[in-house]
C-alpha positions as a Markdown table, in Angstrom:
| # | Residue | x | y | z |
|---|---|---|---|---|
| 1 | Met | 93.2 | 70.2 | 99.8 |
| 2 | Arg | 94.4 | 73.3 | 101.8 |
| 3 | Arg | 97.2 | 75.3 | 100.3 |
| 4 | Phe | 98.8 | 78.6 | 101.3 |
| 5 | His | 98.0 | 80.8 | 98.4 |
| 6 | Pro | 101.0 | 82.6 | 96.9 |
| 7 | Ile | 99.2 | 86.0 | 96.9 |
| 8 | Cys | 98.6 | 85.6 | 100.6 |
| 9 | Leu | 102.3 | 84.8 | 101.1 |
| 10 | Val | 103.4 | 87.9 | 99.3 |
| 11 | Phe | 101.0 | 90.1 | 101.2 |
| 12 | Ala | 102.1 | 88.7 | 104.5 |
| 13 | Leu | 105.8 | 89.3 | 103.6 |
| 14 | Leu | 105.1 | 92.9 | 102.7 |
| 15 | Leu | 103.3 | 93.5 | 106.0 |
| 16 | Leu | 106.1 | 91.9 | 108.0 |
| 17 | Ser | 109.1 | 93.3 | 106.2 |
| 18 | Gly | 107.9 | 96.7 | 105.2 |
| 19 | Cys | 107.0 | 97.8 | 101.6 |
| 20 | Gly | 110.3 | 99.6 | 101.0 |
| 21 | Ala | 112.6 | 96.9 | 102.4 |
| 22 | Pro | 114.7 | 94.7 | 100.2 |
| 23 | Arg | 113.3 | 91.2 | 99.6 |
| 24 | Thr | 114.6 | 88.8 | 102.1 |
| 25 | Glu | 113.7 | 85.3 | 103.2 |
| 26 | Pro | 110.4 | 85.0 | 105.0 |
| 27 | Pro | 110.6 | 85.8 | 108.7 |
| 28 | Gly | 111.6 | 82.6 | 110.5 |
| 29 | Trp | 114.3 | 81.4 | 112.9 |
| 30 | Asp | 117.7 | 82.9 | 113.5 |
| 31 | Trp | 120.1 | 80.1 | 112.9 |
| 32 | Glu | 123.4 | 79.4 | 114.7 |
| 33 | Val | 125.9 | 77.2 | 113.0 |
| 34 | Leu | 127.2 | 74.3 | 115.2 |
| 35 | Ala | 130.4 | 72.7 | 114.1 |
| 36 | Pro | 130.1 | 69.0 | 115.0 |
| 37 | Pro | 133.2 | 66.9 | 115.5 |
| 38 | Val | 132.9 | 65.0 | 112.3 |
| 39 | Gly | 135.8 | 63.7 | 110.1 |
| 40 | Ala | 136.5 | 64.0 | 106.4 |
| 41 | Gly | 133.9 | 62.5 | 104.2 |
| 42 | Ser | 131.2 | 62.5 | 106.9 |
| 43 | Ala | 127.6 | 61.9 | 105.7 |
| 44 | Leu | 124.2 | 60.4 | 106.6 |
| 45 | Pro | 123.5 | 62.4 | 109.8 |
| 46 | His | 120.8 | 61.4 | 112.3 |
| 47 | Leu | 119.5 | 63.5 | 115.2 |
| 48 | Ala | 117.7 | 62.4 | 118.4 |
| 49 | Thr | 116.7 | 64.0 | 121.6 |
| 50 | Ala | 117.7 | 62.2 | 124.8 |
| 51 | Pro | 115.7 | 62.1 | 128.0 |
| 52 | Asp | 118.0 | 64.6 | 129.7 |
| 53 | Gly | 117.3 | 67.2 | 126.9 |
| 54 | Ser | 120.6 | 66.8 | 125.1 |
| 55 | Val | 120.7 | 66.2 | 121.4 |
| 56 | Leu | 122.4 | 63.1 | 119.9 |
| 57 | Leu | 124.1 | 63.2 | 116.5 |
| 58 | Ser | 125.2 | 60.1 | 114.6 |
| 59 | Trp | 126.9 | 60.0 | 111.2 |
| 60 | Val | 129.0 | 57.7 | 109.0 |
| 61 | Glu | 132.5 | 58.5 | 107.8 |
| 62 | Pro | 135.3 | 56.5 | 106.0 |
| 63 | Asp | 137.9 | 54.8 | 108.3 |
| 64 | Asp | 141.6 | 54.4 | 107.7 |
| 65 | Ala | 141.2 | 50.7 | 106.8 |
| 66 | Gly | 139.0 | 51.4 | 103.7 |
| 67 | Gly | 135.7 | 50.7 | 105.4 |
| 68 | His | 133.3 | 52.8 | 107.3 |
| 69 | Arg | 132.6 | 53.7 | 110.9 |
| 70 | Leu | 129.5 | 54.9 | 112.7 |
| 71 | Arg | 130.3 | 57.9 | 115.0 |
| 72 | Trp | 128.3 | 59.9 | 117.5 |
| 73 | Ala | 128.5 | 63.0 | 119.6 |
| 74 | Arg | 126.2 | 64.8 | 122.1 |
| 75 | Trp | 125.2 | 68.5 | 122.1 |
| 76 | Gln | 125.1 | 69.6 | 125.7 |
| 77 | Gly | 123.9 | 73.1 | 126.0 |
| 78 | Glu | 126.8 | 75.0 | 124.5 |
| 79 | Gly | 129.1 | 72.5 | 122.9 |
| 80 | Trp | 129.7 | 69.0 | 121.5 |
| 81 | Thr | 131.2 | 66.1 | 123.4 |
| 82 | Pro | 134.2 | 64.4 | 121.7 |
| 83 | Ala | 133.2 | 62.1 | 118.8 |
| 84 | Arg | 133.1 | 58.4 | 119.7 |
| 85 | Thr | 133.0 | 55.4 | 117.4 |
| 86 | Ile | 130.0 | 53.1 | 117.8 |
| 87 | Ala | 131.1 | 50.4 | 115.3 |
| 88 | Ala | 133.2 | 50.0 | 112.2 |
| 89 | Gly | 133.5 | 47.5 | 109.3 |
| 90 | Asp | 134.6 | 46.9 | 105.7 |
| 91 | Asp | 131.4 | 44.9 | 104.9 |
| 92 | Trp | 128.7 | 47.5 | 105.5 |
| 93 | Phe | 125.9 | 48.5 | 103.3 |
| 94 | Val | 126.2 | 52.3 | 103.1 |
| 95 | Asn | 123.3 | 54.0 | 101.3 |
| 96 | Trp | 122.0 | 57.5 | 100.9 |
| 97 | Ala | 118.4 | 56.6 | 101.9 |
| 98 | Asp | 118.9 | 53.7 | 104.3 |
| 99 | Phe | 121.1 | 55.3 | 107.0 |
| 100 | Pro | 122.1 | 54.4 | 110.5 |
| 101 | Ala | 120.4 | 56.0 | 113.5 |
| 102 | Ile | 121.0 | 56.6 | 117.2 |
| 103 | Ala | 118.4 | 56.9 | 120.1 |
| 104 | Ala | 118.4 | 57.0 | 123.9 |
| 105 | Arg | 116.4 | 54.6 | 126.1 |
| 106 | Glu | 114.4 | 56.0 | 128.9 |
| 107 | Asp | 117.2 | 55.1 | 131.3 |
| 108 | Gly | 119.6 | 57.1 | 129.2 |
| 109 | Ala | 121.4 | 54.2 | 127.6 |
| 110 | Leu | 122.1 | 54.5 | 123.9 |
| 111 | Val | 120.9 | 52.3 | 121.1 |
| 112 | Ala | 122.2 | 52.5 | 117.5 |
| 113 | His | 121.9 | 50.5 | 114.3 |
| 114 | Tyr | 123.9 | 50.1 | 111.1 |
| 115 | Leu | 123.6 | 47.8 | 108.1 |
| 116 | Gln | 126.0 | 44.9 | 107.3 |
| 117 | Lys | 126.1 | 43.0 | 104.0 |
| 118 | Asn | 125.1 | 39.3 | 104.2 |
| 119 | Gly | 125.5 | 38.0 | 100.7 |
| 120 | Pro | 126.6 | 38.8 | 97.1 |
| 121 | Ser | 123.5 | 40.6 | 96.0 |
| 122 | Pro | 123.7 | 44.4 | 96.2 |
| 123 | Tyr | 120.6 | 44.5 | 98.4 |
| 124 | Ala | 121.5 | 41.6 | 100.7 |
| 125 | Tyr | 122.1 | 43.1 | 104.1 |
| 126 | Asp | 121.2 | 42.7 | 107.8 |
| 127 | Val | 120.2 | 45.2 | 110.5 |
| 128 | Arg | 122.7 | 45.3 | 113.3 |
| 129 | Val | 121.7 | 46.9 | 116.6 |
| 130 | Thr | 124.1 | 47.7 | 119.4 |
| 131 | Gln | 123.7 | 49.3 | 122.9 |
| 132 | Ser | 125.8 | 51.2 | 125.3 |
| 133 | Ala | 125.4 | 52.4 | 128.9 |
| 134 | Asp | 128.0 | 55.1 | 128.6 |
| 135 | Gly | 128.4 | 55.8 | 124.9 |
| 136 | Val | 132.0 | 54.5 | 125.0 |
| 137 | Arg | 131.8 | 50.8 | 125.3 |
| 138 | Trp | 129.2 | 49.2 | 123.0 |
| 139 | Arg | 127.8 | 45.7 | 123.3 |
| 140 | Pro | 128.1 | 43.1 | 120.5 |
| 141 | Ala | 125.5 | 43.9 | 117.9 |
| 142 | Val | 122.4 | 41.8 | 117.5 |
| 143 | Thr | 120.1 | 41.3 | 114.5 |
| 144 | Pro | 116.3 | 41.8 | 115.1 |
| 145 | His | 115.2 | 39.6 | 112.2 |
| 146 | Thr | 115.7 | 35.9 | 112.6 |
| 147 | Asp | 115.1 | 34.6 | 109.1 |
| 148 | Gly | 118.7 | 34.3 | 108.0 |
| 149 | Thr | 118.0 | 35.0 | 104.4 |
| 150 | Gln | 120.3 | 36.9 | 102.1 |
| 151 | Thr | 117.8 | 39.6 | 101.4 |
| 152 | Glu | 117.2 | 43.3 | 102.2 |
| 153 | His | 116.5 | 44.3 | 105.8 |
| 154 | Gly | 116.7 | 48.0 | 106.7 |
| 155 | Phe | 114.9 | 51.4 | 107.0 |
| 156 | Val | 114.9 | 51.0 | 110.8 |
| 157 | Ser | 113.1 | 53.2 | 113.3 |
| 158 | Ile | 114.1 | 53.1 | 117.0 |
| 159 | Val | 111.7 | 54.2 | 119.6 |
| 160 | Pro | 112.3 | 54.3 | 123.4 |
| 161 | Trp | 109.8 | 52.0 | 125.0 |
| 162 | Thr | 110.5 | 51.4 | 128.6 |
| 163 | Ala | 113.5 | 52.0 | 130.9 |
| 164 | Asp | 115.3 | 49.0 | 129.3 |
| 165 | Arg | 113.6 | 48.4 | 126.0 |
| 166 | Val | 113.2 | 50.0 | 122.6 |
| 167 | Leu | 110.7 | 49.3 | 119.8 |
| 168 | Leu | 112.3 | 48.5 | 116.5 |
| 169 | Thr | 110.5 | 48.6 | 113.1 |
| 170 | Trp | 112.1 | 47.7 | 109.8 |
| 171 | Leu | 111.4 | 46.7 | 106.3 |
| 172 | Asp | 112.0 | 42.9 | 105.9 |
| 173 | Gly | 112.7 | 41.3 | 102.5 |
| 174 | Arg | 112.8 | 37.7 | 103.5 |
| 175 | His | 110.1 | 36.8 | 101.0 |
| 176 | Thr | 111.7 | 38.7 | 98.1 |
| 177 | Leu | 114.7 | 36.3 | 97.7 |
| 178 | Gly | 116.2 | 37.0 | 94.3 |
| 179 | Gly | 113.9 | 39.9 | 93.6 |
| 180 | Gly | 115.5 | 43.1 | 94.7 |
| 181 | His | 113.9 | 46.5 | 94.4 |
| 182 | Glu | 112.7 | 45.9 | 90.9 |
| 183 | Ala | 110.8 | 42.7 | 91.6 |
| 184 | His | 107.2 | 43.7 | 91.7 |
| 185 | Gly | 105.9 | 40.8 | 93.8 |
| 186 | Glu | 106.9 | 37.8 | 91.7 |
| 187 | Arg | 108.9 | 36.3 | 94.5 |
| 188 | Gly | 107.0 | 37.8 | 97.4 |
| 189 | Ala | 106.6 | 41.3 | 98.7 |
| 190 | Met | 108.5 | 43.4 | 101.2 |
| 191 | Thr | 107.1 | 43.4 | 104.7 |
| 192 | Ile | 107.3 | 45.8 | 107.7 |
| 193 | Arg | 108.0 | 44.1 | 111.0 |
| 194 | Ala | 108.4 | 45.1 | 114.6 |
| 195 | Ala | 109.9 | 43.8 | 117.8 |
| 196 | Leu | 110.9 | 45.0 | 121.3 |
| 197 | Leu | 114.6 | 44.7 | 122.1 |
| 198 | Asp | 115.7 | 44.6 | 125.7 |
| 199 | Ala | 119.0 | 45.7 | 127.3 |
| 200 | Asp | 120.4 | 42.2 | 127.0 |
| 201 | Gly | 119.8 | 42.0 | 123.3 |
| 202 | Arg | 116.8 | 39.7 | 123.5 |
| 203 | Leu | 113.8 | 40.1 | 121.2 |
| 204 | His | 110.2 | 40.2 | 122.4 |
| 205 | Glu | 106.8 | 40.5 | 120.7 |
| 206 | Glu | 108.0 | 40.1 | 117.2 |
| 207 | Ala | 105.2 | 41.0 | 114.7 |
| 208 | Val | 104.4 | 41.5 | 111.1 |
| 209 | Leu | 102.7 | 44.8 | 110.7 |
| 210 | Asp | 102.0 | 44.7 | 107.0 |
| 211 | Ala | 102.7 | 41.8 | 104.6 |
| 212 | Arg | 103.0 | 44.0 | 101.5 |
| 213 | Thr | 104.8 | 47.4 | 101.6 |
| 214 | Cys | 106.9 | 49.6 | 99.4 |
| 215 | Asp | 110.4 | 48.3 | 99.0 |
| 216 | Cys | 112.8 | 51.1 | 100.0 |
| 217 | Cys | 111.0 | 54.0 | 101.8 |
| 218 | Gln | 111.9 | 54.9 | 105.4 |
| 219 | Thr | 109.7 | 53.8 | 108.2 |
| 220 | Ala | 108.7 | 56.1 | 111.1 |
| 221 | Ala | 107.5 | 55.3 | 114.6 |
| 222 | Val | 106.6 | 57.2 | 117.8 |
| 223 | Arg | 105.6 | 56.3 | 121.3 |
| 224 | Thr | 102.1 | 57.3 | 122.5 |
| 225 | Pro | 100.4 | 56.9 | 126.0 |
| 226 | Ser | 98.7 | 53.7 | 125.1 |
| 227 | Gly | 101.3 | 52.3 | 122.7 |
| 228 | Ala | 102.8 | 53.4 | 119.4 |
| 229 | Val | 102.1 | 54.7 | 115.9 |
| 230 | Val | 104.1 | 53.4 | 112.9 |
| 231 | Ala | 103.9 | 55.0 | 109.5 |
| 232 | Tyr | 105.3 | 53.7 | 106.2 |
| 233 | Arg | 104.7 | 53.7 | 102.4 |
| 234 | Asp | 102.2 | 51.0 | 101.6 |
| 235 | Arg | 101.8 | 49.1 | 98.3 |
| 236 | Ser | 98.6 | 47.8 | 96.8 |
| 237 | Glu | 98.2 | 45.1 | 94.2 |
| 238 | Thr | 97.7 | 47.9 | 91.6 |
| 239 | Glu | 100.9 | 49.7 | 92.6 |
| 240 | Val | 99.3 | 52.5 | 94.6 |
| 241 | Arg | 101.9 | 53.6 | 97.1 |
| 242 | Asp | 100.3 | 55.8 | 99.7 |
| 243 | Ile | 101.1 | 56.3 | 103.4 |
| 244 | Ser | 99.5 | 53.9 | 105.9 |
| 245 | Val | 99.7 | 53.7 | 109.7 |
| 246 | Val | 99.6 | 50.8 | 112.1 |
| 247 | Arg | 98.8 | 51.5 | 115.8 |
| 248 | Tyr | 99.8 | 49.5 | 118.9 |
| 249 | His | 96.9 | 49.8 | 121.3 |
| 250 | Asp | 95.8 | 47.7 | 124.3 |
| 251 | Gly | 98.7 | 45.3 | 123.7 |
| 252 | Arg | 98.0 | 44.5 | 120.0 |
| 253 | Trp | 98.7 | 45.8 | 116.6 |
| 254 | Ser | 95.9 | 47.2 | 114.5 |
| 255 | Glu | 95.3 | 46.6 | 110.8 |
| 256 | Pro | 97.0 | 49.1 | 108.4 |
| 257 | Val | 94.9 | 52.2 | 107.6 |
| 258 | Pro | 95.7 | 54.8 | 104.9 |
| 259 | Val | 96.2 | 58.3 | 106.3 |
| 260 | His | 94.9 | 59.9 | 103.1 |
| 261 | Arg | 94.1 | 58.3 | 99.8 |
| 262 | Asp | 96.5 | 60.3 | 97.6 |
| 263 | Gly | 96.2 | 57.7 | 94.9 |
| 264 | Trp | 99.9 | 57.7 | 93.9 |
| 265 | Gln | 100.3 | 54.9 | 91.4 |
| 266 | Ile | 103.9 | 54.2 | 90.6 |
| 267 | Ala | 105.6 | 51.1 | 89.4 |
| 268 | Gly | 108.8 | 51.5 | 91.4 |
| 269 | Cys | 109.8 | 52.7 | 94.8 |
| 270 | Pro | 110.1 | 56.5 | 95.1 |
| 271 | Val | 112.6 | 56.3 | 98.0 |
| 272 | Asn | 110.6 | 58.8 | 100.1 |
| 273 | Gly | 109.3 | 57.7 | 103.4 |
| 274 | Pro | 107.1 | 59.5 | 106.0 |
| 275 | Ala | 108.1 | 61.2 | 109.2 |
| 276 | Leu | 106.3 | 61.2 | 112.6 |
| 277 | Asp | 106.5 | 63.1 | 115.9 |
| 278 | Ala | 104.3 | 62.9 | 118.9 |
| 279 | Ala | 103.6 | 64.4 | 122.4 |
| 280 | Gly | 101.0 | 62.6 | 124.4 |
| 281 | Glu | 98.1 | 61.7 | 122.3 |
| 282 | Ala | 98.9 | 64.4 | 119.7 |
| 283 | Val | 100.7 | 63.0 | 116.6 |
| 284 | Val | 101.9 | 64.8 | 113.5 |
| 285 | Leu | 102.8 | 63.1 | 110.2 |
| 286 | Ala | 104.6 | 64.5 | 107.1 |
| 287 | Trp | 105.0 | 62.7 | 103.8 |
| 288 | Phe | 105.8 | 63.2 | 100.1 |
| 289 | Thr | 103.5 | 62.2 | 97.2 |
| 290 | Ala | 103.4 | 62.7 | 93.5 |
| 291 | Ala | 99.9 | 61.5 | 92.7 |
| 292 | Gly | 98.9 | 62.6 | 89.2 |
| 293 | Asp | 102.5 | 63.5 | 88.6 |
| 294 | Val | 102.1 | 66.6 | 90.8 |
| 295 | Pro | 104.6 | 66.5 | 93.7 |
| 296 | His | 103.6 | 67.7 | 97.2 |
| 297 | Val | 104.9 | 67.6 | 100.7 |
| 298 | Arg | 101.9 | 67.1 | 103.1 |
| 299 | Val | 101.3 | 67.2 | 106.8 |
| 300 | Ala | 98.4 | 65.9 | 108.9 |
| 301 | Phe | 97.6 | 66.0 | 112.6 |
| 302 | Ser | 96.0 | 63.5 | 114.9 |
| 303 | Ala | 94.6 | 64.3 | 118.4 |
| 304 | Asp | 93.9 | 60.6 | 119.3 |
| 305 | Glu | 97.1 | 58.7 | 118.9 |
| 306 | Gly | 96.8 | 58.3 | 115.1 |
| 307 | Glu | 93.3 | 56.8 | 115.1 |
| 308 | Arg | 91.9 | 59.8 | 113.1 |
| 309 | Trp | 93.7 | 62.4 | 111.0 |
| 310 | Ser | 93.0 | 65.9 | 109.9 |
| 311 | Pro | 92.8 | 66.7 | 106.2 |
| 312 | Pro | 96.3 | 67.1 | 104.8 |
| 313 | Val | 97.9 | 70.4 | 104.2 |
| 314 | Asp | 100.4 | 70.9 | 101.3 |
| 315 | Val | 103.4 | 72.8 | 102.6 |
| 316 | Asp | 105.8 | 72.8 | 99.6 |
| 317 | Glu | 106.6 | 75.6 | 97.2 |
| 318 | Gly | 105.7 | 73.7 | 94.0 |
| 319 | Ala | 108.9 | 71.7 | 93.2 |
| 320 | Pro | 109.6 | 69.4 | 96.2 |
| 321 | Leu | 111.9 | 66.5 | 96.1 |
| 322 | Gly | 110.5 | 65.2 | 99.4 |
| 323 | Arg | 113.0 | 63.8 | 101.9 |
| 324 | Val | 110.8 | 65.0 | 104.8 |
| 325 | Asp | 111.1 | 65.2 | 108.5 |
| 326 | Val | 108.9 | 66.7 | 111.1 |
| 327 | Val | 108.9 | 67.8 | 114.8 |
| 328 | Arg | 106.1 | 68.9 | 117.0 |
| 329 | Leu | 106.7 | 72.0 | 119.0 |
| 330 | Pro | 105.5 | 72.7 | 122.6 |
| 331 | Asp | 102.6 | 74.9 | 121.4 |
| 332 | Gly | 101.2 | 72.0 | 119.3 |
| 333 | Ser | 102.4 | 73.3 | 116.0 |
| 334 | Ala | 104.7 | 71.3 | 113.7 |
| 335 | Val | 107.8 | 72.2 | 111.8 |
| 336 | Val | 108.2 | 70.2 | 108.5 |
| 337 | Ser | 111.4 | 70.0 | 106.6 |
| 338 | Trp | 111.9 | 69.0 | 103.0 |
| 339 | Met | 114.1 | 69.5 | 100.0 |
| 340 | Glu | 112.8 | 71.8 | 97.2 |
| 341 | Gln | 114.3 | 71.9 | 93.8 |
| 342 | Val | 115.5 | 75.4 | 92.7 |
| 343 | Asp | 117.5 | 76.0 | 89.5 |
| 344 | Gly | 119.1 | 72.6 | 89.5 |
| 345 | Arg | 120.0 | 72.7 | 93.1 |
| 346 | Ala | 118.0 | 71.9 | 96.2 |
| 347 | Glu | 117.0 | 74.1 | 99.2 |
| 348 | Ile | 116.4 | 72.6 | 102.6 |
| 349 | Arg | 113.2 | 74.4 | 103.5 |
| 350 | Leu | 111.2 | 74.5 | 106.8 |
| 351 | Arg | 107.6 | 75.5 | 107.4 |
| 352 | Arg | 105.7 | 75.8 | 110.6 |
| 353 | Val | 102.1 | 74.6 | 110.6 |
| 354 | Ala | 99.5 | 75.2 | 113.3 |
| 355 | Pro | 97.3 | 72.2 | 114.4 |
| 356 | Asp | 94.4 | 73.8 | 112.5 |
| 357 | Gly | 96.4 | 73.6 | 109.3 |
| 358 | Thr | 97.4 | 77.3 | 109.1 |
| 359 | Pro | 100.9 | 77.5 | 107.7 |
| 360 | Ser | 103.5 | 80.1 | 108.3 |
| 361 | Pro | 105.8 | 81.3 | 105.5 |
| 362 | Ser | 108.5 | 78.7 | 104.6 |
| 363 | Gln | 112.2 | 79.4 | 105.1 |
| 364 | Ala | 115.2 | 78.1 | 103.2 |
| 365 | Val | 117.9 | 77.2 | 105.7 |
| 366 | Ala | 120.6 | 75.8 | 103.4 |
| 367 | Thr | 121.3 | 75.0 | 99.8 |
| 368 | Thr | 122.7 | 71.6 | 98.8 |
| 369 | Ala | 122.9 | 69.3 | 95.8 |
| 370 | Ala | 119.7 | 67.8 | 94.5 |
| 371 | Ala | 121.5 | 64.5 | 94.0 |
| 372 | Arg | 121.2 | 61.4 | 96.2 |
| 373 | Ser | 124.5 | 62.3 | 97.9 |
| 374 | Ser | 122.9 | 65.1 | 99.8 |
| 375 | Gly | 120.8 | 62.5 | 101.7 |
| 376 | Phe | 117.9 | 63.2 | 104.0 |
| 377 | Pro | 118.0 | 66.3 | 106.3 |
| 378 | Arg | 117.1 | 65.5 | 109.9 |
| 379 | Leu | 115.3 | 67.5 | 112.6 |
| 380 | Ala | 115.3 | 67.4 | 116.4 |
| 381 | Arg | 114.2 | 69.8 | 119.1 |
| 382 | Thr | 114.7 | 70.4 | 122.8 |
| 383 | Glu | 112.5 | 72.6 | 125.0 |
| 384 | Thr | 114.3 | 75.7 | 123.8 |
| 385 | His | 115.8 | 75.0 | 120.4 |
| 386 | Leu | 115.2 | 73.4 | 116.9 |
| 387 | Phe | 118.1 | 71.5 | 115.4 |
| 388 | Val | 118.7 | 70.6 | 111.7 |
| 389 | Ala | 121.4 | 68.4 | 110.3 |
| 390 | Trp | 122.2 | 67.6 | 106.7 |
| 391 | Thr | 125.0 | 66.4 | 104.3 |
| 392 | Glu | 126.7 | 69.1 | 102.3 |
| 393 | Ala | 127.4 | 67.1 | 99.2 |
| 394 | Gly | 130.5 | 67.5 | 97.0 |
| 395 | Glu | 133.9 | 65.9 | 96.4 |
| 396 | Ala | 134.5 | 66.1 | 100.2 |
| 397 | Pro | 131.0 | 65.7 | 101.8 |
| 398 | Val | 130.6 | 67.0 | 105.3 |
| 399 | Val | 127.8 | 66.9 | 107.9 |
| 400 | Arg | 126.4 | 70.3 | 108.9 |
| 401 | Val | 124.3 | 71.2 | 112.0 |
| 402 | Met | 122.5 | 74.3 | 112.9 |
| 403 | Arg | 120.1 | 75.3 | 115.7 |
| 404 | Ala | 117.6 | 78.1 | 116.3 |
| 405 | Ala | 115.8 | 79.3 | 119.4 |
| 406 | Leu | 112.2 | 78.4 | 119.6 |
| 407 | Arg | 109.8 | 81.3 | 119.8 |
């Protein structure tokens, strides 16, 4: 396993900063704070890049009726558009790890999802997907799963597919009725499923990608020239929960294949899913593992649409909490984000990794709570800038966004 040796890190810092200079953060990006038009109590941010190069931000905040509303805004060059409401309700499932998202189809129309309770169980909820041509008027929401069970459905990935379709992947608990997160297979396992959703809300090509997965880790999916790559946390009969991928190629889904056999055996869900990004046939994957009770954040590269993967590189600083994201840069390198525990708090850290696995020094971009309320930091990029969003936890949480020029 490749790691960036601490001695090498110190030596590199001395060379770059000067032996007599005060100790500072490793050389990295120069960050600009962007003040998004969020309301009081905002949380659960998600970022996506639209076909026109703008950046979409969605988040959840309390509404005046005692429920929640999903809001969005667009960063257009030098400023935010006014915030708009996508949907609102008093029967939502609002969770630190299973959060709403927004994406743009290839024709520029917007697609977003949220979660709505469907029964008395704490983990009985449905995925609800809505679409909009202008970001102001949103179509009635549809549900991509058709089982009608009062079970868990969530951890959605939305991928632009064609001009008027998106690929949806989600965890589907229809076979876990009555089991919840702590039911280790007695009433059936969690599954990961996929479907295409068209502009009229109709489903196409519904498929089961894996009939036994981890219960509550995020899914990840990207478009590739010949199809798609989907990553998720798998679950064996012996409770090994490593990351697997499924590929859509030549019109059909492949069998699940582990990216790397970490061998993380854990009885419950670690609530730490993978992240993917892609450009053409090049795909990058980041994930968290604690195999052998040693936590790591790892990254691997593929040059053939996820068929083969490079040996993983550990990018953390020794005490990661996970909660990863990743973006691929125009030069083929990747930027990985994660949360690192430091003195009872958590730093949001970034590290750039070359396709050959060579890592640059990591950089702390923000400090937040190590608690669940800080959520999962999110990344996005344009041709010129890298964006990061996160929840600043506290009595009055608020979504923060920064950007840095690529170089």
